[in-house]
N, C-alpha and C positions, 0 to 999 in steps of 0.2 A: 310790413310790420305796423302795428297800431301805434298811433301817436300818443304822446303823453296826455292823460285825461285832462290835466289842468290847462292844456293848450288847445284842446278840442274846441270847435266852434260849431254852432248850428246842429246839423244832422249828426256830426261825429260825436258831439257831446250827448245827444239823445241816444245814440247807439251805445255809448258807454253805460248810460242809465239802464238800458234794457239788458245789457250783459250782466251788470252787477246785481240786478234784482231777479235774475233767472232762478237762483236757488230758492228765494222766497216763494216764487210761484210753485215750484215743485213741492216744497214743504206744505203749503196750505192746501194744494190740490189733494195730496194724499191724506192730509189731516181731515179735511171735510169728507172725503170719500169714506174713511174709516168710521167716522161718526154717523154718516147717513146710512151705511150698509151694516151697521152694528148687529142688526137682527140676523142677517145672513151669516156674518162672521161668527156669531155665537153658535149657530147650528153647525157650522163647518168645523170649528176648532174646540168648542167647549160644550160637548153634548151633556145633557142633564135631563133628569125626569121633569124638572121645572124649567120652563122657558124663561121665567124671571131670573132664576139662578144663573142660567147660561148667559143671559144678557148682562147681569151684574158682573160676572167674571170677565166678560168682554170689555165693559166699561172700566173695570179695574185695570185691565191690561192697557187700555187706552189712557187711563190716568197715570199709569206708571211712567209714561214718557214725560209727563210734567215734572215728576220728582227728579228726573235726570237733568232737567234744564238748569237749575242753579249750579250743579256740578259742572256741566258743560260751559256755563257762563264764566265760572272762575278759572277752570283749567284751560279751556280753549281760548277764552278771552285774554288771559295772561299771555298765552302763546302768540295770539295775533298782535298784541301790543309789543311783543318782543321781536317777531320776525317780519311783521308788515301786514298790511291789509290784503294785498293780492294773494300771497301765499296762504294766509289764513282762510280766505274765502274758498280757495280750491280744496283745502283740507275739509272744511265743513261740508262742501258739496259731496265729497267722496264718502264721508260717513253717512250722510243723509241718503245717498244713492244706495249704499249697502243695505240700509234698513228697508228702503222701498222695495228693492228686488227680493229681499227675503220674504216680506209679507205677501208679495204678488205670486211667488212661485212655490211656497211651501205646500206640500200635500196636506189634505185634511186629516182629521182625527181617525176616520175610518181606515185610512191608508197606512199611517205610520204611528198611530197611537199617541202617547203622551208627548212625544217629540214635537208634534204639531203645535200645540199651544205654547210650548217652551220656545220654539223658534219664532213664533209670532211675537212673543214677549220680548225676545232679544231684538227683533226688528224695531219694535216700538221704543225700546231703550236706546238703540242707536239713533233713531230719529229724534228723540227728546234730547239726547246729549248734543247732537249737532244743532238742533233748533235753539239751544240755550245761548249760542253765540251768533247764529246766522243773522238774526234781526239786528243785533248790535253791530256786527261787522259791516253789514250793508248800510246801515244808517250812518255810521261814522265815515265810511268810504264816500257816500253821497255828500255828506256835510263838507268833507275836505275837498271834494271835487267841485262843488258849486262855486260860481262866481261870487265875489263879495256882495252881500246884501240880498242874496237869493237862496240862502241855505234852506229856508222853510219850504219853498216850492220844490226844491230838488229832493230833500229828505222825505217829503210826503209821498214820493213814488215808491218808497219802501213798502208802505202800507197799501199803496195803489196796486202793486203787483199781486198782493194777496186777494184783492177784490177781483182781479181778472181770473185768478185761479178758482175762486168760488163761482164766478159766472161760467167758467168752463166745466167745472164739476157738476153744477146744477143742470147745465144744458145736456151733458152726457147722461145724467141721471134721468132727465125727462125723456130723452130718446130711448133709453133702455126700458123704461116703464111702458112706453108705447109699443116697442118692438118685441119684447120678450114676455113669456108667460111667467107667473110667479114661481113655478117649479124650475124653469130654466134660470131665473135669477138666483134662486137658492143653490142650484147645482154648480153653475159656473159664471153666470152673468155678472155677479158682484165683483169678479176679478178683473173685468174689462177696464175699469178706470185705473186700477193699479198697474195693469200691463201697459196702458197708455203712458203712465208715469215712467215706467221702465224704458219705453222706447224714446222718451225725451232725454234720458240721462246722457247718452253720447253727445247729443247736440248741445246740451247745457255745458258739458265739459269743454267742448270745442270753443264756444263763445266766451266762457269765463276765463279760459287760459290766455286769451288775448288781452286781458286787463293789464294795465300798468300800475305801478305803485303811485300813491298820491304824493304830491310835492310837500304837503304838510308833514307827512311821516318822514320823507327823505330829508327834510330840513332839520329834523330833530338831531342834535348832536349825540344824545345818549339814548340808548334803547335798553331799558333796565331788564335784568333777568326775571324769570317767573317769580322767584322768591321776593324780589323787591316790589313787583307789581302787587303781589298778595299783601305785603306789609302796608303799601300805600292804600290799598282798598280798606284794610282794617282801620287805618287812621281816619278814613273818610266815611265811616259807617253811617254818620248822620245824613250826609247827602245821598248815600245809597238808599237809606230808609225813606227819605222824603221823595226820592225818585220813584221808589216802589209805590208810594201812595199816589203819586201823579199817574202812574201807569194803571193803577187799580181801576180808575174811571174808564180808561180806554179798553182794558182787557175784559172787564165785566160787560160793557156795552157790546163789544165785538162778538163775544161768544153768545150773548143773548140774542142778537139780531141776525146771526148767521147759523151757527151750529145748532142752537136750541130752537130756532124758528120752525123747522120741519116737525120736530116732536111736539112743540106747543100747538101748532096748527092742527096736527092730526089727532093727538091724544087729548088735548084740553078743549080746543074749539070745535073738534069733530069735523074739520075741513078735509078735503081730499089731499093725497100726496101731490097731485098736480098743482093744486092751488098753492100749497106750501112751497113747492119748488119755484113756481113763478114769482111768488113774493120774495123768496130768497135771491133770485136772479135780479129782480128790480132793486132790492136793497144793495146788492153789490154794485150795480150801475150807479146808484145814488152815492154810495161811498166813494166810488172812483171819481165822481165829479167834485164832491165837496172837499176831499182831502187836499188836492193841489191848490184849489181855490183858497181855502183857509190857510194853507201853508204860505202861499204868496201874500195873502193879506197880513199874516203875522210878520212878514218881512217889512211891511210898510208901517204898521201901527204898533208892532211889538207883540211878544208872546203873551204877556200878562193879561191884557184886557180880554183877549179871546179865551184864554184858559178860564178866567173868572166867569165870563158870560156863559159859556157852554156847560161848565160844571154846575153852575148855579141853576141853569134851566133844567138840567137833568135831575137835580135834587128836588125841584118843586113840581115838575111835570111828568116824571116817569110813571109814578103810580096812578095819577088821574088818567093818563093816556091808556094804560092797560085796563083800568077799571071800565073805561068807555068801550074798549074792544070786547071785554068779557060780557058786558051788558048788551052789545049789539054784534054778536059773532057773525061775520060774513067775510067773503074775500075782499070786498071793497074796504071795509073797516080795517081789516088786518093790514092791507096794503097801506092805507093812510097812516095808521099808527106806526108801522115799521119804518115808513119813509121819514116820519118825524124823528124817531129814534136814530135813524141813519144820519139825519141832519145834525143831531146833537153829537153823535159819535164822530162824524167826519169833521165837524167844526172844531171839536176839542183836539182830536188826534192830529189834525193838520198842523197845529201849533205845538202839541205836546212832545212829539218825537224829536223834533229839532231842538226844543228847549232842553230835553234830557241830554242831548249830545253837548250842550253848552254849559250845563251846570257841573258836569263831571270833570275832574282834573285831567288835562291833556295826556299825561303820562300813563293813565289807566283808563283812557276814554272807552275803549272797546270792552274791557273787563267790567268797568263800573256800570256802563250802560246796560250790558248784557245781564249782569247780576240783578240790578234793579228791575229790569223787565221780566226776567225769568222768575224771580221771587213773586212778583205781582201775578204773573200768569199761573204759577203753581198754587198760590194761596187764594186767589180771587177768581180770575178768568176761567181757569180749567175746572173749577168747582161749580161754575155757574149752572150747567144743566142739572147737576145733582142737587144743588141748593134750591134751585127753582122748583124742582119736583118735590123736594122735602117740604118747602114752605107751603105749597098747595095742599099736600097731604095733611100737614099738621094744623093748618088754619082753616081748611075748607074754602079758602078764598082763591079763586083762579087768577086774580090779579096780583097776588102776593109777590110774584117775581119783580114787580115794580118797586117793591121796598128794597130789594137787593140792588137794583139799578140806582135807586136814590142814594143808597149807601156809597156806591161808587162815585156818584157826583159829589157827595160830602167829602170823600177822601181827596178827590182832585181839587176841590175848592180849598180845603185846609192846607194841603201841600203847597198850592200856588201862593196863598197868603203868606206862609212862612218863608218860602224860598225867596220871593221877590220883596219881602220886607227888609231883608239884609242889605247892607250898604253895597254898592256896586264894587267897591274895592275889595270886598270880602269874597267875591265870586271868582271862579276860575276864568281864564281867558276864553273867548269864544272860539269856535271852530273856524278855521280860515284856510283858504286854498293858497294864500300868499306864501312865498318861500320863507319869509321870516316874520315873526311878530315881536316887536320890540318891548311892548308893555301890555299888561292886561287891561281890558276895557270891559264895560258892561256887556253881559251876554246877550241882551236884547233890550230894545227900548221898553221902558216900563211906564 
């Protein structure tokens, strides 16, 4: 039987981190695969006389999952705050797995007609509903698991697991491009990453079922019903809104440097698929390095200075960096610019995620975190590929996506200034793994 996570030491604690982040891996793996193979999915499920129309229908289906995230954040988040972190994470993995299996196995339009795109849409809606609370549930679990003073380092692995998923998806995509002909990719090759995701599901269930409840949740004397959680969320709408602005910087940067990178490299810079995949892989490696490093640094010097520094740098350097890339399009320049943007994303997000767990009231920690995160993803991050494409088309400026990145930096900078300007006594108690917290203290050194 697994030991209690708050009592784990060394390798046991690391094992718990791997188990709790497993669902994040599956979510982002399938997410990236859907975006990268959108052209093939369009031909399989959305036949049209116009390739552009078919692709737009595919991206609309892709985007529908984002619209489900706020709903999942509120409903599933309230459920997790009611029944516990462990049970909630198992439920979210179940819903996510159902969506993944559906997308991987549904026959194409030629076989079953209109039912094919409908089933794919249902799969995406299930994935979006689950994803709405998966990030929040994992982040809160890690924050409550972490030893005192190390929450930033531990919570950073929530985002770290996503980078591993992108590395895996990019590697599989590279291998498929080398091994299969375009006709084979269109006929069945694009399904391989999704089938791999299906094969992972039983293993992920096995390792996540061994998780134990956190002592911070067990120590709470009152576990409010779903209705009470929703009412508390409504009373704290300002902090949810500020949290959404904090996340805007993270989610815009993330989707720009991962999901949008292959499209930007191929369609805008006219580089090869292979070049774009290699850059994406390197970005994920860079992210995986900077996230825990900056999370740990925020444990030592506080969240505020790191959030201010990296949001400010994004505001002033994002557009010039992309302008330089557009003026000198090459694999080397693209790699250098994307690694710089990765540094900005990893630096900011390493401190931001744990900060968000600290500013949300403890009794609605999962629901509040998830709602802020999912709203930002739906309104900002998930729209990044579409907005970047629209900006280039409207302005004729290939570097225009840098303006969208800069807006994200401005949102993060503004939210940080407002949140940390308030008196420490006005802020909720920090996340803690200790059995009892006698009085609120400042959420992070400022």
